N, CA, C and O of each residue as an XYZ file, in Angstrom:
624
protein
N      75.392     79.460     98.819
C      76.747     78.959     98.643
C      77.430     78.881    100.001
O      77.201     79.736    100.856
N      78.266     77.867    100.212
C      78.992     77.788    101.468
C      79.989     78.935    101.567
O      80.381     79.523    100.559
N      80.388     79.242    102.787
C      81.339     80.323    103.021
C      82.775     79.870    102.825
O      83.700     80.588    103.204
N      82.981     78.715    102.252
C      84.317     78.169    102.074
C      84.389     77.440    100.742
O      83.372     77.136    100.120
N      85.607     77.172    100.327
C      85.793     76.349     99.140
C      86.045     74.930     99.589
O      86.700     74.692    100.603
N      85.521     73.988     98.826
C      85.784     72.589     99.119
C      87.233     72.279     98.774
O      87.758     72.806     97.793
N      87.894     71.426     99.567
C      89.280     71.078     99.266
C      89.357     70.245     97.985
O      88.380     69.606     97.597
N      90.515     70.256     97.335
C      90.680     69.465     96.111
C      90.718     67.972     96.412
O      90.814     67.557     97.567
N      90.642     67.184     95.364
C      90.759     65.735     95.484
C      92.178     65.376     95.926
O      93.132     66.105     95.656
N      92.290     64.247     96.605
C      93.594     63.775     97.076
C      93.895     62.417     96.455
O      92.998     61.724     95.973
N      95.180     62.049     96.474
C      95.592     60.769     95.909
C      96.262     59.904     96.963
O      96.920     60.400     97.877
N      96.080     58.604     96.811
C      96.761     57.599     97.613
C      97.448     56.695     96.598
O      96.820     55.813     96.013
N      98.761     56.924     96.393
C      99.490     56.210     95.346
C      99.547     54.698     95.600
O      99.243     53.929     94.689
N      99.931     54.237     96.820
C     100.001     52.785     97.015
C      98.664     52.076     96.755
O      98.644     50.958     96.240
N      97.551     52.724     97.111
C      96.228     52.121     96.905
C      95.653     52.441     95.517
O      94.599     51.923     95.148
N      96.347     53.294     94.751
C      95.854     53.728     93.430
C      94.418     54.237     93.549
O      93.502     53.746     92.888
N      94.255     55.249     94.423
C      92.907     55.743     94.731
C      92.897     57.271     94.737
O      93.853     57.910     95.175
N      91.801     57.841     94.243
C      91.548     59.282     94.304
C      90.313     59.476     95.166
O      89.319     58.768     95.005
N      90.376     60.435     96.080
C      89.263     60.703     96.990
C      88.956     62.196     97.000
O      89.858     63.031     96.937
N      87.677     62.512     97.079
C      87.281     63.905     97.280
C      85.979     63.928     98.070
O      85.041     63.183     97.788
N      85.951     64.802     99.062
C      84.754     65.026     99.872
C      84.379     66.492     99.703
O      85.208     67.379     99.909
N      83.132     66.744     99.329
C      82.665     68.115     99.158
C      81.365     68.329     99.908
O      80.571     67.408    100.096
N      81.170     69.561    100.328
C      79.909     69.974    100.950
C      79.091     70.698     99.890
O      79.607     71.532     99.146
N      77.806     70.364     99.835
C      76.898     70.974     98.870
C      75.779     71.647     99.646
O      75.127     71.019    100.479
N      75.561     72.916     99.372
C      74.506     73.675    100.033
C      73.188     73.409     99.308
O      72.588     74.304     98.713
N      72.761     72.153     99.379
C      71.525     71.715     98.726
C      71.082     70.430     99.402
O      71.911     69.698     99.944
N      69.784     70.145     99.376
C      69.309     68.902     99.973
C      69.791     67.679     99.192
O      70.139     67.764     98.014
N      69.801     66.567     99.873
C      70.248     65.314     99.276
C      69.485     65.008     97.989
O      70.072     64.496     97.036
N      68.193     65.309     97.945
C      67.380     65.015     96.752
C      67.910     65.747     95.521
O      67.897     65.188     94.424
N      68.371     66.972     95.681
C      68.908     67.733     94.542
C      70.215     67.118     94.057
O      70.438     66.999     92.852
N      71.078     66.729     94.988
C      72.342     66.091     94.616
C      72.061     64.750     93.942
O      72.702     64.407     92.949
N      71.113     64.001     94.474
C      70.769     62.702     93.915
C      70.321     62.835     92.464
O      70.714     62.029     91.620
N      69.515     63.830     92.171
C      69.081     64.058     90.783
C      70.286     64.245     89.874
O      70.307     63.726     88.758
N      71.298     64.990     90.344
C      72.498     65.245     89.540
C      73.295     63.968     89.286
O      74.022     63.877     88.297
N      73.163     62.988     90.168
C      73.888     61.722     90.038
C      73.146     60.685     89.214
O      73.756     59.734     88.726
N      71.837     60.854     89.050
C      71.051     59.769     88.467
C      70.210     60.154     87.253
O      69.651     59.273     86.601
N      70.105     61.421     86.937
C      69.370     61.824     85.740
C      70.388     62.123     84.645
O      71.155     63.079     84.760
N      70.405     61.305     83.569
C      71.440     61.467     82.546
C      71.605     62.894     82.021
O      72.730     63.327     81.770
N      70.512     63.624     81.851
C      70.641     64.989     81.333
C      71.350     65.901     82.333
O      72.025     66.849     81.931
N      71.204     65.625     83.631
C      71.937     66.396     84.641
C      73.365     65.878     84.792
O      74.291     66.667     84.979
N      73.550     64.565     84.711
C      74.906     64.001     84.744
C      75.782     64.663     83.677
O      76.937     65.003     83.931
N      75.220     64.837     82.490
C      75.983     65.415     81.379
C      76.324     66.884     81.597
O      77.169     67.431     80.889
N      75.686     67.524     82.556
C      75.987     68.933     82.830
C      77.154     69.100     83.789
O      77.706     70.195     83.905
N      77.544     68.019     84.486
C      78.690     68.161     85.387
C      79.769     67.108     85.149
O      80.931     67.349     85.476
N      79.426     65.959     84.596
C      80.403     64.889     84.385
C      80.500     64.611     82.885
O      79.730     63.826     82.331
N      81.458     65.270     82.247
C      81.601     65.146     80.811
C      80.599     66.030     80.101
O      79.980     66.905     80.707
N      80.447     65.791     78.814
C      79.492     66.540     78.002
C      78.321     65.678     77.582
O      77.260     66.181     77.212
N      78.528     64.353     77.643
C      77.495     63.401     77.258
C      77.408     62.327     78.337
O      78.429     61.789     78.766
N      76.205     62.020     78.770
C      75.950     60.890     79.667
C      74.789     60.142     79.028
O      73.628     60.503     79.218
N      75.105     59.104     78.273
C      74.091     58.362     77.524
C      73.847     57.017     78.200
O      74.707     56.137     78.183
N      72.671     56.869     78.793
C      72.267     55.630     79.447
C      70.865     55.302     78.975
O      69.886     55.724     79.591
N      70.758     54.544     77.872
C      69.448     54.271     77.255
C      68.430     53.648     78.205
O      67.231     53.893     78.074
N      68.901     52.840     79.166
C      67.989     52.204     80.106
C      67.901     52.958     81.423
O      67.393     52.424     82.409
N      68.391     54.199     81.450
C      68.382     54.983     82.678
C      69.516     54.586     83.594
O      70.378     53.785     83.231
N      69.506     55.150     84.777
C      70.528     54.861     85.775
C      69.940     53.900     86.789
O      69.101     54.272     87.610
N      70.397     52.653     86.716
C      69.949     51.599     87.614
C      71.075     50.574     87.696
O      71.942     50.517     86.823
N      71.052     49.778     88.738
C      72.075     48.746     88.874
C      72.090     47.868     87.626
O      71.051     47.359     87.203
N      73.270     47.694     87.042
C      73.437     46.890     85.841
C      73.314     47.670     84.541
O      73.707     47.172     83.487
N      72.775     48.879     84.597
C      72.615     49.685     83.384
C      73.974     50.053     82.808
O      74.920     50.335     83.543
N      74.056     50.047     81.488
C      75.295     50.413     80.813
C      75.062     51.631     79.937
O      73.936     51.945     79.552
N      76.156     52.300     79.637
C      76.093     53.480     78.780
C      77.475     54.052     78.626
O      78.475     53.336     78.679
N      77.521     55.374     78.432
C      78.827     55.993     78.258
C      78.818     57.439     78.729
O      77.791     58.117     78.753
N      79.984     57.864     79.092
C      80.270     59.265     79.368
C      81.244     59.712     78.296
O      82.118     58.943     77.897
N      81.110     60.942     77.823
C      82.045     61.436     76.818
C      82.330     62.907     77.059
O      81.489     63.670     77.533
N      83.527     63.259     76.718
C      83.963     64.648     76.736
C      84.195     65.011     75.279
O      85.007     64.373     74.609
N      83.506     66.016     74.780
C      83.560     66.391     73.367
C      84.995     66.540     72.891
O      85.780     67.297     73.461
N      85.322     65.801     71.833
C      86.648     65.896     71.242
C      87.741     65.222     72.049
O      88.919     65.322     71.704
N      87.368     64.538     73.118
C      88.376     63.907     73.959
C      88.087     62.424     74.102
O      88.139     61.670     73.130
N      87.783     62.017     75.323
C      87.675     60.598     75.637
C      86.215     60.150     75.732
O      85.331     60.933     76.078
N      85.984     58.880     75.419
C      84.683     58.250     75.630
C      84.913     57.101     76.605
O      85.775     56.251     76.380
N      84.142     57.078     77.687
C      84.265     56.035     78.693
C      82.995     55.191     78.717
O      81.897     55.708     78.920
N      83.158     53.904     78.509
C      82.044     52.973     78.670
C      81.822     52.800     80.168
O      82.783     52.754     80.937
N      80.563     52.705     80.585
C      80.261     52.637     82.017
C      79.163     51.631     82.303
O      78.295     51.373     81.469
N      79.222     51.063     83.513
C      78.178     50.162     84.009
C      77.915     50.521     85.463
O      78.841     50.596     86.270
N      76.635     50.746     85.794
C      76.288     51.041     87.184
C      76.316     49.753     87.991
O      75.657     48.775     87.639
N      77.075     49.759     89.062
C      77.245     48.597     89.929
C      76.289     48.630     91.111
O      75.845     47.588     91.592
N      75.974     49.842     91.576
C      75.073     50.006     92.726
C      74.328     51.316     92.573
O      74.903     52.332     92.183
N      73.042     51.282     92.885
C      72.221     52.489     92.938
C      71.320     52.334     94.161
O      70.315     51.625     94.126
N      71.701     53.010     95.236
C      70.947     52.970     96.498
C      70.313     54.339     96.680
O      71.015     55.299     96.998
N      69.005     54.454     96.486
C      68.346     55.760     96.424
C      68.777     56.746     97.500
O      68.735     56.476     98.700
N      69.192     57.902     97.000
C      69.623     59.056     97.795
C      70.757     58.740     98.767
O      70.994     59.496     99.708
N      71.461     57.625     98.544
C      72.552     57.235     99.438
C      73.858     56.981     98.696
O      74.907     57.484     99.097
N      73.799     56.195     97.603
C      75.056     55.765     96.976
C      74.844     55.357     95.525
O      73.858     54.704     95.184
N      75.783     55.752     94.685
C      75.891     55.208     93.338
C      77.336     54.767     93.146
O      78.267     55.393     93.652
N      77.500     53.687     92.411
C      78.835     53.211     92.067
C      78.787     52.718     90.627
O      77.827     52.073     90.207
N      79.836     53.034     89.884
C      79.914     52.547     88.514
C      81.357     52.250     88.153
O      82.291     52.830     88.706
N      81.514     51.330     87.209
C      82.835     51.074     86.650
C      82.865     51.755     85.294
O      81.841     51.897     84.624
N      84.071     52.176     84.902
C      84.213     52.796     83.591
C      85.622     52.623     83.079
O      86.578     52.496     83.844
N      85.725     52.620     81.763
C      87.021     52.464     81.111
C      86.927     53.101     79.730
O      85.851     53.203     79.139
N      88.073     53.519     79.242
C      88.107     54.114     77.913
C      87.750     53.066     76.869
O      88.268     51.950     76.878
N      86.853     53.454     75.969
C      86.469     52.558     74.874
C      85.438     51.520     75.291
O      84.240     51.715     75.086
N      85.904     50.404     75.883
C      84.992     49.339     76.302
C      85.311     48.937     77.735
O      86.426     49.140     78.217
N      84.319     48.365     78.410
C      84.562     47.881     79.761
C      85.462     46.659     79.694
O      85.265     45.774     78.861
N      86.446     46.619     80.572
C      87.415     45.525     80.564
C      88.023     45.421     81.951
O      87.556     46.058     82.895
N      89.066     44.614     82.065
C      89.758     44.510     83.343
C      90.542     45.783     83.660
O      91.127     45.905     84.736
N      90.552     46.723     82.727
C      91.220     48.005     82.964
C      90.227     49.079     83.419
O      90.542     50.269     83.390
N      89.035     48.663     83.835
C      88.030     49.612     84.321
C      88.329     49.978     85.776
O      88.738     49.136     86.576
N      88.116     51.239     86.092
C      88.200     51.663     87.487
C      86.773     51.785     88.014
O      85.812     51.753     87.246
N      86.649     51.924     89.319
C      85.338     52.016     89.961
C      85.212     53.368     90.659
O      86.088     53.777     91.421
N      84.105     54.048     90.381
C      83.774     55.309     91.039
C      82.643     55.018     92.009
O      81.600     54.492     91.620
N      82.852     55.363     93.278
C      81.851     55.129     94.320
C      81.532     56.481     94.954
O      82.424     57.151     95.474
N      80.270     56.877     94.910
C      79.848     58.173     95.432
C      78.786     57.938     96.501
O      77.742     57.339     96.241
N      79.074     58.422     97.709
C      78.121     58.298     98.814
C      77.653     59.673     99.246
O      78.419     60.637     99.242
N      76.390     59.748     99.619
C      75.787     60.990    100.107
C      75.438     60.838    101.574
O      74.962     59.794    102.019
N      75.688     61.918    102.317
C      75.303     61.970    103.720
C      74.745     63.352    104.004
O      75.151     64.337    103.387
N      73.804     63.420    104.950
C      73.322     64.718    105.381
C      74.454     65.444    106.092
O      75.262     64.832    106.791
N      74.498     66.741    105.904
C      75.507     67.575    106.548
C      74.821     68.874    106.957
O      73.779     69.221    106.402
N      75.390     69.591    107.913
C      74.780     70.865    108.302
C      74.580     71.769    107.081
O      75.537     72.098    106.380
N      73.346     72.160    106.840
C      73.045     73.063    105.739
C      72.984     72.402    104.374
O      72.843     73.098    103.369
N      73.087     71.073    104.302
C      73.019     70.459    102.986
C      73.441     69.013    102.965
O      72.982     68.202    103.770
N      74.333     68.691    102.020
C      74.717     67.312    101.749
C      76.227     67.205    101.613
O      76.875     68.082    101.042
N      76.777     66.127    102.140
C      78.188     65.829    101.925
C      78.282     64.744    100.863
O      77.578     63.736    100.922
N      79.162     64.964     99.888
C      79.410     64.003     98.818
C      80.813     63.442     99.030
O      81.785     64.193     99.111
N      80.910     62.123     99.118
C      82.197     61.448     99.321
C      82.446     60.572     98.099
O      81.753     59.576     97.893
N      83.427     60.940     97.294
C      83.753     60.208     96.078
C      85.087     59.499     96.233
O      86.054     60.077     96.728
N      85.135     58.252     95.809
C      86.379     57.489     95.744
C      86.414     56.807     94.384
O      85.475     56.106     94.008
N      87.502     57.014     93.652
C      87.727     56.245     92.429
C      88.950     55.382     92.680
O      89.989     55.873     93.123
N      88.821     54.096     92.395
C      89.907     53.158     92.675
C      89.971     52.092     91.580
O      89.115     52.016     90.698
N      91.018     51.276     91.675
C      91.168     50.184     90.729
C      91.842     50.583     89.436
O      91.689     49.907     88.419
N      92.590     51.679     89.464
C      93.279     52.122     88.260
C      94.335     51.117     87.829
O      95.111     50.649     88.662
N      94.383     50.780     86.565
C      95.432     49.893     86.063
C      96.661     50.721     85.700
O      96.962     50.909     84.521
N      97.365     51.210     86.709
C      98.498     52.105     86.470
C      99.770     51.330     86.166
O     100.087     50.331     86.812
N     100.481     51.814     85.175
C     101.755     51.222     84.792
C     102.884     52.186     85.156
O     102.659     53.380     85.355
N     104.095     51.648     85.239
C     105.255     52.496     85.445
C     105.701     52.553     86.888
O     105.213     51.814     87.743
N     106.645     53.452     87.142
C     107.199     53.595     88.486
C     106.286     54.475     89.341
O     105.280     54.999     88.862
N     106.658     54.628     90.624
C     105.820     55.403     91.539
C     105.623     56.840     91.071
O     104.536     57.398     91.222
N     106.661     57.441     90.507
C     106.545     58.826     90.048
C     105.514     58.945     88.926
O     104.706     59.874     88.932
N     105.529     58.028     87.974
C     104.559     58.105     86.876
C     103.153     57.774     87.371
O     102.176     58.349     86.892
N     103.044     56.845     88.332
C     101.731     56.556     88.920
C     101.195     57.767     89.660
O     100.017     58.107     89.541
N     102.066     58.419     90.425
C     101.656     59.620     91.168
C     101.192     60.703     90.199
O     100.185     61.366     90.448
N     101.914     60.887     89.104
C     101.543     61.898     88.115
C     100.175     61.574     87.503
O      99.343     62.468     87.344
N      99.939     60.311     87.161
C      98.650     59.912     86.592
C      97.520     60.138     87.587
O      96.458     60.642     87.221
N      97.743     59.766     88.844
C      96.703     59.957     89.866
C      96.448     61.433     90.125
O      95.304     61.831     90.347
N      97.489     62.247     90.100
C      97.293     63.694     90.294
C      96.469     64.292     89.167
O      95.650     65.180     89.403
N      96.675     63.817     87.946
C      95.871     64.298     86.820
C      94.402     63.903     87.020
O      93.503     64.705     86.769
N      94.166     62.669     87.471
C      92.799     62.235     87.753
C      92.189     63.041     88.894
O      91.013     63.401     88.838
N      92.970     63.322     89.915
C      92.480     64.122     91.044
C      92.110     65.529     90.582
O      91.101     66.085     91.015
N      92.926     66.099     89.705
C      92.610     67.433     89.179
C      91.290     67.394     88.421
O      90.490     68.325     88.513
N      91.061     66.314     87.669
C      89.796     66.168     86.954
C      88.610     66.096     87.901
O      87.592     66.751     87.676
N      88.738     65.296     88.969
C      87.634     65.191     89.935
C      87.422     66.494     90.684
O      86.296     66.799     91.077
N      88.473     67.264     90.889
C      88.302     68.566     91.535
C      87.407     69.443     90.668
O      86.478     70.070     91.177
N      87.672     69.496     89.371
C      86.858     70.297     88.448
C      85.438     69.741     88.360
O      84.469     70.490     88.487
N      85.312     68.438     88.144
C      83.988     67.843     87.948
C      83.095     68.008     89.176
O      81.923     68.361     89.046
N      83.637     67.756     90.363
C      82.796     67.879     91.562
C      82.480     69.331     91.885
O      81.430     69.612     92.463
N      83.361     70.264     91.526
C      82.995     71.677     91.660
C      81.784     71.981     90.778
O      80.905     72.748     91.170
N      81.739     71.381     89.590
C      80.590     71.568     88.697
C      79.339     70.914     89.282
O      78.242     71.454     89.140
N      79.486     69.758     89.940
C      78.353     69.111     90.603
C      77.792     70.020     91.694
O      76.579     70.208     91.788
N      78.671     70.581     92.511
C      78.241     71.470     93.594
C      77.445     72.637     93.019
O      76.358     72.951     93.504
N      77.984     73.277     91.988
C      77.318     74.432     91.382
C      75.951     74.044     90.813
O      74.972     74.768     90.996
N      75.887     72.906     90.125
C      74.628     72.458     89.529
C      73.593     72.137     90.615
O      72.455     72.599     90.533
N      73.969     71.364     91.615
C      73.018     70.977     92.671
C      72.533     72.202     93.436
O      71.350     72.312     93.759
N      73.440     73.111     93.721
C      73.023     74.323     94.436
C      72.104     75.177     93.574
O      71.225     75.855     94.105
N      72.285     75.160     92.265
C      71.403     75.874     91.359
C      70.026     75.252     91.297
O      69.029     75.962     91.169
N      69.957     73.931     91.386
C      68.661     73.245     91.380
C      67.863     73.594     92.628
O      66.636     73.689     92.592
N      68.573     73.782     93.723
C      67.933     74.080     94.998
C      67.285     75.462     94.960
O      66.249     75.691     95.583
N      67.905     76.374     94.226
C      67.434     77.771     94.228
C      66.065     77.920     93.598
O      65.537     79.030     93.525
């Protein structure tokens, strides 16, 4: 485990973007497995990650949180051990889908994960947009902490 805690996700209200960068004390291959194997995805991102055709560019499926939300998803990019990007939206994919882009880089002692989610169809004034983005940032803080724990456990 690193000797520090990763900082929480941040928001950029004018750009409607959430960003989080975390350090993982595990090799890139372990982190990559967590991003691309549905059974591992479901252990850190939601409770269900159902992708019948696997994780590949163009593949569709869903993420779900038990008793909460179901997000339809489509993988936009899968660059081995470097980057995954997907769009997702509640219910069905539409023009209200946001895009999650996750890049991996080597870092001292492990891997750096850089996540950006953008394209939110936010309504309302700046205060309500800021509140919505902060809620999303809080979610990514929890989810990526779970990714770090899972990837570091795989390494052990």
